[in-house]
N, C-alpha and C positions, 0 to 999 in steps of 0.2 A: 655642692656648695650653693648657698642661697644667693641669688643675684639681687643686689640692692640698687635701686634707682638713685643715681647721684642727684642731689638737689643743688641747683645753681645758687650761688651766693646772691643775695638780694642787694647788689650794689650797682653803681653806675657803670663800672667796667663790664659786668656781666650783661646788663641790659643793652649796653652799647654794642657788645660783641654779637648778641643775638639779633639786634636790629640790623647790624652790618651784614650778617649772614642772610637775613631776609632780603636786603637790597641786592645782594649778590645773586639771588635766585631770579632777579629781574634785570641783570646787567645788559643782556642783549636788547631789551626794549628801551632801556635808558640810553644806551649807545645809539639806538635807532631813532630816539626821540619820539617814538610812537610804539604802541604795542605791535608785535609782529602780526602780520595779516596773512591768512591762508584763504584759499579760494572759497571755502565754506564758512568763513567767519561771519559774513553778512547774514547768512541764513540763521546762524546761532544766536546772534545778538540783536538783530534788527526788529524782532518781534513778528516777522512775516510768517504766514502760515504756508508751509511748503509741503507738498504732497509727499508722503512717505517718511517724513521726519517724526520720530516718536516724540510725544509731548514732553517727556522728561529730559531729553537731550539738552535743550537750551536753557533749562530752568535757572540754573545758577548764574550763568553769564548774562542772560536776558534781564534778570532782576537787578543784578549789581550794576550793569551798564547804564541803567536809567539814571544813576547818580554820576557815574564817571566811567569812561572806557578803561581807566586805569584800575578801578576798584576790583574787578575780577582777578587781576594779577596780584594786587596787594593781599587780598584774602588768601589766594592759593599759595603765595609765598610764605605767609605765616603758617599755614597748614603743612607746607613742605618741610620747613625747619622743625615743626612739632613732630611730624611723623619720623623724620630722619633721627631726631634726638631720641625718641622712644625706641626706635629699632636698635640703635646702638646701646642704649642704656639697659635694655632688657636681655641682651645677649653678651655684653662685654663689660668687664670691670675697668672702667676708665674714668678719670677725673674730668673736670670741666674743660681744662685747656686742651688735652689730647682729643676730646670729643669735638671741640670747635675746629681744631686743625683737620681732623678727618672730614668733617662736613664741608669746610671751605675748600679743601683740596679736591673733594669730589665735585664741587660746583665749578672749579676751574678746569678739571680734566674731562668732564662729561657734557652731554647735551641737556642735562636737567634744567639749567636756566633758560634754554631755548624753548623747551616744552612749556615751561611755566610762563614764558613771555608771549606765547601764542594766544590770540583771541579765540580760543577753542577750549572745550572741556577735556582735552587729552590728558592733562596733568592728573586728573582724578583716577584715571585707569591705573597709572603707576603707583599713586599714593595708596589706593585700595590694596594693591598687592603688598606694598611695604607694611601697611597696617596689619595685614594678616600675619606676616612674618613676625612683627613686633609682638602681637598677642600670643602667638605660639611660644615665643620665648618666655613670656610671663603673663599670666592672666589673673585678674582679680575683678572685683565689682566696684572699683574706685572710679572717680571721674575721668582719669586719664584713659582707662580702658573703654569707658563708655564713649568717649570722644573718638577713639580709634574705631570702634564699631560703627559710629555715625559716619566716619569717613569712608569705611567700606561700603556702607549703604549708599552713600552719595556716588561712589564710583560705579556701583552696580546700576544705578539709575541713569547716570550721565554717559556711561560707556557700556552698552549692553554686551559687548564681547567679553567684558569682565565676568559675566555670569558663567561662562565656560571656564575661564582661567581660574577664578576663585574656587569653582567646584573641583577642578583638578588639584589645586593646592590643598584643599581640604582633604581629598581622598589620599593624597600622598602623605600628609601629616598623620592621618589616622593609621595608615599602614606602617609608617616609620615608628609611631609610638606604640604599636601593638595594643592600643587601648583607645577607648572613647573617653575624652576628657571634657571638662567643663568648657574649655575654649572651643572645642568642636561643636558643642551644643549651641553656644552663643553665636558663632559664625553661621551655623546652620539656620538658626532662627532669622538672622539678618538676611541670609541668602534666600530663604523661603519667602520672607516678606517682600523682598525686592522682586522676586519672580512673580509673585501674586499681583503686585502693583503694575509691573511692566506689562504682563500678559493681559490683564483685565483692561488696562487703559488702552492698549492697542486694539483690543476687541471692541471696546465702546467707540473709539474714534475711527478705526479703519475696518471694523468687522473682520479682523484678522487676528486669530489667536496664535501669536508668535512673539518672540522677543523683539523683533524688528520687522515691520511690514515690508521693508525694502530688502530683507535678507535674501529672499529667493532670487530677485533680479540681480543682486550684487554677486551672489555665487555663480549665477548663470553667466554674468559678465566675465568672471574668471575662466569659465569653461569656454567662452568665446575666445579669450586670449590664448588659451592652450590649443584651441582648434577642435576639441572633441565635440563641442556643441554643433559646429558646422557639419561634422561627420554624421552625427546622429540625425540632424534635420534633413540632410541630403538623402538618407536612407528611409526616413519615416514620414516626411511631409506628404507624400503621395497617398498614404493610407490613413494618416491621422493628422488632420490639419490643425495647426496652431497659428495664432495671430502672427507670430514672429516668422512663420514660413514665408510670408509675403515679402520679407526683407532678406531672404537668404543670400541673394546675390550681393547685397551690401555687407553682410556679415563675413563672407569668405575672405576679403582682404584685411579684415580686422585681426586675423590670427597673428599674434606676436607684435601687434601695433601698440605702442605706449600711449598713455593719456586716456585710457578707458573710453575709446570712441563709441562703443555700444551704449554707454550711459550718457555721454556728453556731446558727441559730434552730431551736428545736424545732418539728417539724411536728405534724400531728394525731395521729401515732403516737408522740409523746413524744420523738423524737430528730430531729436535723437530717437533711435529705434526703441529705446526703453520707454520714452515718453509716449510715442505713438501707440505702443502696445499696452499701455497702462501698467507697466512693470513696477513702478514705484509703490503701488498699493496692491497690485496683483489680486484684484477683486474676485477673479474666477479661479484662482489657485493654479493657473496654467504654468507659471514659472516654477512653482514649488514641485509640481508633477514632473516637469522637464528635468529639473535638477536631480530628482530621485532616479528617474529612468536612465538618464545619461550616466550617472554614477554606477548604477547596476550593470549597464551594458559595457561601460569602459572603465572598470575599476582600476586596472593597472595604470592607465594613462592618468586618471584622476589622482591616484596615490603618488605617482611619479612627479606630477606637477606640484603637489603639495610639499613633497620632500625637497624639490629643487628650490621652491620659494622659501621654505623654512631655512635651508642652508644660507640662502641669500640674505635673509633678515639677520641671521646670526653673525654674518660678516660685519654688521653694524656700519654700513656705509654712510648713513645719516641723511636726513631730509635736506633738500636745497629749496629754499623759498624763492619764488620768482617775484619780480616786481609786478604790481597790478597797474596796468596802463589804461584800463577802461574807465568809464565815468565813475563818479562817486558811488561806491557800492552800497551805501546805506540809505539811498533814496533821499527822503526829506528829513531823516533822523541824524542827530549828532553833527549838525552843520558846522558848529563851532570848531570841530576837529579837522575839518576838510583841509585847511592850510597846512596843519602839522602833518597830516597824512601824506600830502603831496611832497612835503619837504623831507620826509623820512628817508634814511639811508637805504632802506629796502627798495624804495621807488627809484633810487639812483643806482641800484645794483652795487652798493658800496658796503655790504655787510661781509665780514671776514668768514664766510661760511665754509669755504674749502679747507682753510687751515684748521678751523674748529672741528670739522668732521674727521680730518686726519688724526688729530690728537685724540678725539673721542673714540675712534675706531681702534687705535693702538691701545688706549686705556682699557677698553672693553675686552678686546681679544687677549691682551696680556693678563688681565685680571681673571678671565675664564681659565686660562692655562694654570696660573699660580694657585687659584682656588682649588682646581682639580687635584693638583699636587698636594696641597694641604689636606684635602679630604682623604686622600690615599694614605697619608702618614698619620692621620688621626687628629689633626689640629682643627678644632671647631667644626667637626664633621657635620653635625646636624644642621646648623644654620647655613653652612656652605652648600650642602646638598639641596636644601630647601630653596636657596637662592638660585642655584644653577637650574633646578627643576622649574622654578617660576620663569626664568629667562627663556628656557626651551619651550615651556608650555605657551607662553605669550606668542612666541614666534610661530609655533605650530598652529595655534588657533587662527591667528590672523592670516597666515600663509594659506591655510586650507580654505578659509571662507572668503577672503578678499584678494589676497595676492601679496607680492613682495614690495610693500610700500614702507620705506624706512621710518616714516613718521610714527607708525604703530609700535615699532620696536624701540624707538627713542624713549618711549614712556618708561621702560624698565631697565634699559642698559646701564643706567647709573647705579643700580643696586649692586652690581658686581664690584666696581672700584670701591664703593662705600664699605662693603663687607670685608674686602681685602685689606683696605687701609685700617679698619678697626681691628682686624685680626693681628696685623703687624704691630699696631700701636699697643695692643694688649700684651703681645709677646715681648716688646721692648720694655714695657712697664714692669713685667714679671722678672725679666732678666736684670733690670736695674735694682729692684728690691732684693733679688737673690744676691747680687754683688755687694749691696750694702750690708746684708746680714753676714756674709763671708768676711768682709773687711772688719766688722765689729768683733768677730771671734779672733 
């Protein structure tokens, strides 16, 4: 059966409903009366040059924030509704009203509005995955598909972990299709272009041919958390000296300590160990070598840590944003927003985060279980398996490379309730039509 894209009626109600949906993607920031702030937000939008931050990471937020700190959220809210609309329309036979109900219900039950409300480029990681799923459902060379490819490209630039996730999604789609299709060629071209730009720009700026010049020190930080880095250094520092060996005594108590102290906690020398050893740019390649050697020497421990963190992310506990009590984080920039920032509910610890996380965790976990059941009995099996595969791939990549930080999984958890609700809506619509035909007879 050919899937036809429903065309929304060009009337005031339709436009109003879509604008309302866009506003719903921003409701946490509207309730907060200021965009949600994360500890890295100032780095991404202040225009400051920070060692180890790839040049493409802050591109969108930095450019849009020059006009207004709200503009990045407005743009991403429009893109979010666009991608969600395309994903549903290319896989499910639903009319306008059921599609809007599915989207708005997803916005109520998941952390998608919270991800979109952050002054961070995180939203593009999830949107790029959703855009891939939409294109696999139906691909052509019309403007809608071109826009979806552009969103994938943006996600690959702004969230380089997406390079691994999109590659896995592409491989799974090819295997599931038993063929190489036009959509695979288009996504491959976008993927190859993004890889070329990301790697070459990091080589020019940091003399580091990698997707992220900080990747090695971030992975090493995860090995410090699990304790295998300390084991390796204790055995090898006597015969192969590394700069980090000088701080082994400070690394030992960091095992299992939250807050990534290796990266952020000041050592006895007044800076973090990562900063003191030039880990953020790793000009000598020392951390890259350490990560490889530790993984080869302790493969079972590294795999075990990755599996534990993957399972933790799949539990979808959700990120908790802390209030920012230090001085104005944007230095001399955006001074007109300072009062609003200080009055924001986030700074008063008044955001309903625990309740939202409980609802989102239940929605994600319940959706995963029901989708698995639907796949087993053959209902929308292809898109369900692709969605579950994307969910697991995202958790696995981030858990292996960084650790179990809920913010990374919040980017894609919303896909599961969205697909489940669309599946149920299509089934209800089909049964309703079947009942009408029977009654007519």
